[in-house]
C-alpha positions in Angstrom: 18.5 -67.7 1.5 18.9 -64.0 0.6 16.7 -62.0 3.0 16.6 -59.1 0.5 14.8 -61.1 -2.1 11.3 -61.1 -0.6 11.4 -57.3 0.0 12.7 -56.7 -3.5 10.0 -58.9 -5.0 7.3 -57.2 -2.9 8.4 -53.8 -4.1 8.2 -55.0 -7.7 4.8 -56.5 -7.1 3.5 -53.2 -5.6 4.4 -51.4 -8.8 3.0 -54.2 -11.1 -0.3 -54.0 -9.2 -0.6 -50.4 -10.2 -0.3 -51.0 -14.0 -3.8 -50.2 -15.4 -5.7 -52.6 -17.6 -4.9 -51.8 -21.2 -1.3 -50.7 -20.5 2.1 -52.4 -20.2 5.5 -51.5 -18.8 9.0 -53.0 -19.1 11.2 -54.8 -16.6 13.8 -52.0 -16.9 11.2 -49.2 -16.3 10.2 -50.9 -13.0 13.8 -51.4 -12.0 14.6 -47.7 -12.8 11.6 -46.5 -10.9 12.5 -48.5 -7.8 16.2 -47.4 -8.1 17.2 -51.1 -7.8 20.7 -51.7 -8.8 20.0 -55.3 -9.7 18.0 -54.1 -12.7 15.7 -55.5 -15.2 16.9 -59.1 -14.8 15.8 -59.2 -11.2 12.4 -57.7 -12.1 12.1 -60.6 -14.5 12.9 -63.1 -11.7 10.2 -61.4 -9.6 7.7 -61.8 -12.5 8.6 -65.4 -12.9 7.7 -66.0 -9.3 4.5 -64.1 -9.6 2.5 -66.4 -11.9 0.8 -68.1 -9.0 -0.3 -64.8 -7.6 -3.6 -63.7 -9.2 -3.3 -60.2 -7.8 -0.1 -59.5 -9.7 -0.8 -58.9 -13.5 2.6 -60.2 -14.6 1.4 -60.3 -18.2 1.6 -56.5 -18.3 5.4 -56.5 -18.0 7.3 -57.0 -21.2 10.8 -56.2 -22.5 11.9 -52.7 -23.5 10.8 -53.4 -27.1 7.4 -54.7 -26.2 8.3 -58.3 -26.8 6.7 -61.1 -24.7 10.0 -62.5 -23.6 8.5 -64.0 -20.4 5.7 -65.9 -22.2 7.2 -69.3 -21.5 6.6 -68.8 -17.8 2.8 -68.7 -18.3 2.2 -72.4 -18.7 0.7 -72.5 -22.2 2.6 -70.9 -25.1 -0.2 -68.4 -25.8 -1.4 -67.7 -22.3 0.5 -64.4 -21.8 -0.9 -63.1 -25.1 -4.4 -64.2 -24.2 -4.2 -62.3 -20.9 -2.9 -59.2 -22.6 -5.7 -59.4 -25.2 -8.2 -59.8 -22.4 -6.7 -56.5 -21.0 -7.3 -54.8 -24.4 -3.7 -55.0 -25.6 -3.1 -56.1 -29.2 -0.3 -58.6 -29.7 1.2 -59.7 -33.1 4.1 -62.1 -33.4 4.8 -62.0 -29.7 5.1 -58.2 -29.7 2.7 -55.5 -28.2 1.2 -53.5 -31.0 1.5 -49.7 -30.5 3.9 -50.3 -27.7 4.8 -46.6 -27.3 1.1 -45.7 -27.0 0.2 -48.3 -24.4 3.5 -48.0 -22.5 3.0 -47.1 -18.8 6.0 -45.5 -17.2 5.9 -45.9 -13.4 8.2 -42.9 -12.9 5.8 -40.6 -14.7 2.6 -42.3 -13.5 3.5 -42.9 -9.9 6.0 -40.1 -9.4 9.2 -40.5 -7.4 
């Protein structure tokens, strides 16, 4: 087992917990903020593992275009969208509406 994985995932979860209700970010923005060389794909792996963790709002992490590419990891096909809508985010055709307006950049919001 890779000993770096839990630490990496924990760093990702710390950032995701900071995303405010009504905002979303991308896998790549989190990876960039953390300076992690493994990139967006590894953030996606962390999000896939977070679905059983109610304190990690994984639904608030989407791809760089605002698409709900991780929706199949939420159990029901519409669950990710339902969670986002409960957060006040509009979603149409598996894409966040007004993505640029609701995008939360951890580098700007949390500083480096």
